[in-house]
C-alpha positions as CSV (number, residue, x, y, z in Angstrom):
1,X,54.4,65.4,4.7
2,X,55.6,61.9,5.7
3,X,52.1,60.7,6.6
4,X,50.7,61.8,3.2
5,X,53.5,59.9,1.4
6,X,52.8,56.8,3.4
7,X,49.0,57.1,2.8
8,X,49.6,57.2,-0.9
9,X,51.9,54.2,-0.7
10,X,49.4,52.2,1.4
11,X,46.5,52.9,-1.0
12,X,48.6,51.8,-4.0
13,X,49.7,48.5,-2.5
14,X,46.3,47.8,-0.9
15,X,44.7,47.7,-4.3
16,X,46.9,44.7,-5.3
17,X,46.3,42.7,-2.1
18,X,43.8,39.9,-1.9
19,X,43.1,37.1,0.6
20,X,46.6,35.8,0.3
21,X,48.0,38.3,2.7
22,X,51.1,38.7,0.5
23,X,52.9,41.8,1.5
24,X,54.7,44.2,-0.7
25,X,58.1,45.5,0.5
26,X,58.6,49.3,0.7
27,X,61.4,51.7,1.6
28,X,61.5,51.9,5.4
29,X,60.9,55.4,6.8
30,X,63.7,56.8,8.9
31,X,61.6,56.9,12.1
32,X,61.0,53.2,11.8
33,X,64.6,52.5,11.4
34,X,65.1,54.4,14.6
35,X,62.5,52.2,16.3
36,X,64.4,49.0,15.3
37,X,67.7,50.5,16.6
38,X,66.1,51.6,19.9
39,X,64.6,48.1,20.4
40,X,67.7,46.2,19.2
41,X,65.5,44.1,16.9
42,X,65.1,43.2,13.3
43,X,62.0,43.9,11.2
44,X,60.7,44.9,7.9
45,X,58.3,47.5,6.4
46,X,55.6,46.3,4.1
47,X,52.1,47.5,3.2
48,X,52.6,50.6,5.4
49,X,53.4,48.5,8.5
50,X,56.7,48.1,10.5
51,X,56.8,44.6,11.8
52,X,59.3,44.0,14.6
53,X,60.4,40.4,15.3
54,X,60.5,39.1,18.8
55,X,61.0,35.3,18.4
56,X,61.4,33.1,21.5
57,X,64.4,31.1,20.2
58,X,65.5,30.6,23.8
59,X,62.5,28.4,24.7
60,X,62.4,24.8,23.6
61,X,58.8,23.7,23.5
62,X,57.2,20.3,23.1
63,X,53.5,19.7,22.4
64,X,52.3,16.4,23.8
65,X,56.0,15.5,23.9
66,X,56.5,16.4,20.3
67,X,59.1,19.1,19.6
68,X,57.7,22.3,18.1
69,X,60.1,24.7,16.3
70,X,60.0,28.4,17.1
71,X,58.3,29.4,13.8
72,X,55.5,26.9,14.5
73,X,53.9,29.5,16.8
74,X,56.5,31.1,19.1
75,X,57.4,34.2,17.2
76,X,56.3,37.3,19.0
77,X,56.1,40.7,17.3
78,X,55.0,44.3,17.6
79,X,53.8,46.4,14.6
80,X,53.4,50.1,13.9
81,X,51.4,51.9,11.3
82,X,50.5,55.5,10.8
83,X,47.0,57.0,10.8
84,X,45.8,59.8,8.5
85,X,46.2,62.3,11.4
86,X,49.9,61.3,11.9
87,X,49.3,59.2,15.0
88,X,51.2,55.9,15.1
89,X,49.2,52.9,16.1
90,X,51.1,50.0,17.9
91,X,49.8,46.5,18.2
92,X,51.7,43.4,19.2
93,X,51.7,39.8,20.4
94,X,54.3,39.0,23.0
95,X,55.1,35.3,23.6
96,X,55.8,34.5,27.2
97,X,56.4,31.7,29.7
98,X,53.9,31.7,32.5
99,X,56.4,33.2,35.0
100,X,57.0,36.1,32.6
101,X,53.3,37.1,32.2
102,X,52.8,39.4,35.1
103,X,56.2,41.1,35.2
104,X,55.8,41.9,31.4
105,X,52.2,43.0,31.9
106,X,53.3,45.4,34.6
107,X,56.0,46.8,32.4
108,X,53.4,47.3,29.6
109,X,50.9,49.0,31.9
110,X,53.4,51.2,33.8
111,X,54.6,52.7,30.5
112,X,51.1,53.8,29.3
113,X,50.4,50.9,26.9
114,X,47.3,48.7,27.1
115,X,47.0,44.9,27.4
116,X,44.1,43.8,25.2
117,X,44.3,40.0,25.5
118,X,46.0,37.2,27.3
119,X,45.5,33.6,26.2
120,X,47.0,30.3,25.2
121,X,47.6,28.8,21.8
122,X,48.1,25.2,22.8
123,X,47.2,22.4,25.1
124,X,49.7,19.8,26.3
125,X,52.7,22.1,25.7
126,X,55.8,22.2,28.0
127,X,56.8,24.7,29.2
128,X,53.4,26.5,29.2
129,X,53.3,29.4,26.9
130,X,51.0,32.5,26.9
131,X,50.4,35.3,24.4
132,X,49.8,38.9,25.4
133,X,48.4,41.4,23.0
134,X,49.4,45.0,23.5
135,X,48.2,48.3,22.1
136,X,49.3,51.9,22.1
137,X,49.2,55.2,20.3
138,X,51.6,58.1,19.9
139,X,54.8,58.9,18.0
140,X,57.0,56.1,16.7
141,X,59.9,57.1,19.0
142,X,57.6,57.4,22.1
143,X,56.0,54.0,21.4
144,X,59.4,52.4,21.1
145,X,60.4,53.9,24.4
146,X,57.2,52.7,26.1
147,X,57.3,49.1,24.8
148,X,61.1,48.6,25.4
149,X,60.9,47.8,29.1
150,X,58.6,44.8,28.3
151,X,60.8,43.6,25.5
152,X,63.9,44.0,27.7
153,X,62.3,41.6,30.2
154,X,61.9,39.0,27.5
155,X,65.5,39.6,26.3
156,X,66.8,39.2,29.9
157,X,65.0,35.9,30.2
158,X,66.6,34.8,27.0
159,X,70.1,35.7,28.2
160,X,69.6,33.6,31.3
161,X,69.7,30.5,29.1
162,X,67.4,28.3,27.1
163,X,64.4,26.8,28.9
164,X,63.8,23.3,27.9
165,X,60.8,21.0,27.9
166,X,60.7,17.4,29.1
167,X,62.4,14.9,26.8
168,X,60.6,14.7,23.5
169,X,59.4,11.5,21.9
170,X,60.9,10.5,18.6
171,X,59.2,12.2,15.7
172,X,59.5,10.6,12.2
173,X,61.8,12.7,10.0
174,X,60.5,13.9,6.7
175,X,59.5,16.9,4.6
176,X,56.3,18.6,3.7
177,X,55.0,19.0,0.2
178,X,54.3,22.8,0.6
179,X,53.0,23.2,-3.0
180,X,50.3,20.5,-2.3
181,X,49.3,22.3,1.0
182,X,49.1,25.6,-0.7
183,X,46.9,24.1,-3.5
184,X,44.5,22.5,-1.0
185,X,44.1,25.7,1.1
186,X,44.1,27.9,-1.9
187,X,46.8,30.3,-0.7
188,X,50.5,30.4,-1.0
189,X,52.7,30.3,2.2
190,X,56.3,30.9,3.2
191,X,58.8,28.4,4.6
192,X,60.6,29.2,7.8
193,X,63.1,26.5,8.7
194,X,61.1,23.3,9.1
195,X,57.7,25.2,9.2
196,X,55.5,26.1,6.3
197,X,53.1,28.9,7.2
198,X,50.2,30.3,5.2
199,X,48.8,33.7,6.2
200,X,45.4,34.9,4.9
201,X,44.2,38.4,5.4
202,X,40.6,39.8,5.7
203,X,40.5,42.5,3.0
204,X,36.7,42.3,3.2
205,X,36.9,44.0,6.7
206,X,37.7,47.7,6.7
207,X,39.1,48.0,10.2
208,X,40.7,51.3,11.1
209,X,42.1,53.2,14.0
210,X,42.9,56.9,13.6
211,X,42.4,56.3,9.9
212,X,45.2,53.6,9.9
213,X,44.2,50.3,8.2
214,X,44.4,47.4,10.6
215,X,45.5,44.9,8.0
216,X,47.0,41.4,8.0
217,X,50.4,42.6,9.1
218,X,48.8,44.4,12.1
219,X,47.3,41.0,13.2
220,X,44.0,40.9,11.3
221,X,44.6,37.5,9.7
222,X,44.0,33.8,9.6
223,X,47.1,31.5,9.5
224,X,48.1,27.9,9.5
225,X,51.6,26.6,10.4
226,X,52.6,23.1,9.3
227,X,55.5,21.0,10.6
228,X,56.6,17.4,10.3
229,X,56.1,15.2,7.3
230,X,53.4,14.5,4.7
231,X,52.4,11.4,6.6
232,X,52.9,12.6,10.1
233,X,52.4,16.4,10.4
234,X,51.1,18.8,13.0
235,X,49.2,22.1,12.3
236,X,48.5,25.1,14.5
237,X,46.8,28.2,13.6
238,X,44.5,31.1,14.2
239,X,41.2,32.0,12.5
240,X,40.0,35.7,12.4
241,X,36.2,35.7,12.3
242,X,33.2,38.0,12.6
243,X,30.8,37.1,15.4
244,X,28.3,35.2,13.2
245,X,31.1,33.2,11.7
246,X,32.3,31.7,15.0
247,X,29.9,28.8,15.3
248,X,30.1,27.6,11.7
249,X,33.9,27.6,11.9
250,X,33.9,25.7,15.2
251,X,31.6,23.1,13.7
252,X,33.8,22.4,10.6
253,X,37.0,22.3,12.6
254,X,35.6,19.8,15.1
255,X,34.0,17.8,12.3
256,X,37.5,17.5,10.7
257,X,39.0,16.4,14.0
258,X,41.0,19.6,14.9
259,X,41.3,20.6,18.5
260,X,40.0,24.1,19.3
261,X,42.2,25.4,22.1
262,X,41.2,29.1,22.5
263,X,38.5,31.6,21.5
264,X,39.2,35.2,22.3
265,X,39.6,38.8,21.0
266,X,42.9,40.5,20.1
267,X,41.6,44.1,20.0
268,X,39.2,46.2,22.0
269,X,36.9,49.0,20.9
270,X,36.9,48.0,17.2
271,X,34.0,47.7,14.8
272,X,33.2,45.2,13.5
273,X,34.0,42.9,16.4
274,X,36.6,40.3,15.4
275,X,36.9,37.0,17.3
276,X,40.0,34.8,17.0
277,X,40.3,31.1,17.6
278,X,43.3,28.9,17.9
279,X,43.4,25.3,16.8
280,X,45.9,22.4,16.8
281,X,45.9,19.0,15.1
282,X,48.1,16.1,14.0
283,X,47.8,13.6,11.2
284,X,48.5,13.4,7.4
285,X,49.4,16.9,6.2
286,X,46.8,16.8,3.3
287,X,44.0,15.9,5.7
288,X,45.0,18.8,8.1
289,X,45.1,21.2,5.1
290,X,41.6,20.1,4.1
291,X,40.4,20.9,7.6
292,X,41.9,24.3,7.5
293,X,40.4,24.9,4.0
294,X,37.0,24.0,5.4
295,X,37.2,26.9,7.9
296,X,38.7,29.4,5.4
297,X,35.9,28.8,2.9
298,X,33.4,30.1,5.5
299,X,35.1,33.4,6.0
300,X,33.3,36.4,4.5
301,X,30.6,34.1,3.1
302,X,28.3,33.1,6.0
303,X,25.3,35.4,6.2
304,X,24.8,37.1,9.6
305,X,22.3,35.3,11.8
306,X,22.6,32.0,10.0
307,X,24.7,29.2,11.4
C-alpha cells in the first residue's frame, strides 16, 4: 500500500536527521503531484512531507523603513504528510496583509479546515503582515480542494498588483559571510536570494497526529533568517520551545538585545505543548548569530521546572 511505502521511507530518512533540519529528497507520490497541479503551485517532497510554496512576492515590505526581501519571512506554505492509518494531515502558514485576514479566514473555515493561530512576526513593518496557521485532515485531493479557496484569495490579491511600503531608507550594500554564521550557530543554512536561512528541527520531540510525524517540514522547527551585510545585518526568526523553555529563552534573547515580537502556539490539541516565539534584531551579523545561538543552546537541555 502507498501509506506503508511512505512509512518505510520516512523511518529510513528519519534515522539520518539531526538538529540541522536537513531534508532528504524523495520521489513525489502521484497524489501529491495532483495537489500541486490543483493548487497551481510549486513544491517538493522530502522526509515524507509535501511542502507547497505560497510566497508573497507581490508585497514589498519594509521594517522600520528598511527593505525586507520576501525570503526574510514572507514565504507562506502548506504541507501534507500521511499518517499510519492513511489519513493525510495538512498544516500551513499563510502570509497575509491585514485586509486579507478575515476573508481568508472565512474561506478556510467555510471549507471545513481549522484556523489554529493568527499572529504577527514583526513590529514596525509596512504594510502590516499577519500569519495564519491552518490545519485539516482527509485525503490529499480533498484537502487540496478545501484549502484552494483561501489560496485563490491570496493569488487574486497578487494579481491586483504589488503592494508597496513607504519609501525605504538607504541600506548599506554588502554580503553575508554565511559560513561564519553557520559556524557560530552550529547548523548549516541555505541561501535564498539575499537571505541566508538556518532551520533547526526538534528531533527530541516525538509529535504525531494519526501516527504522522510532525517534523521540521511540518512546522516544528526553530529558524533564523539573516539579510544585509556582515557589519549591518538584520535577523528574524522563530523558536520552537517546550513550556518550561520559554522563560530561559526569553531571558537570553533580551540579554543579547533581540526584540521579542510574538509568543504563541501554532498547533492545538498536541502533546507535548509547543510554544513559538518570534524575534527581530539588527546589528553586526556575528553578534546577531551569537544571540540566536544562545537560545538554540537551551533547547532540549533545560530541566522542566527550572528557569
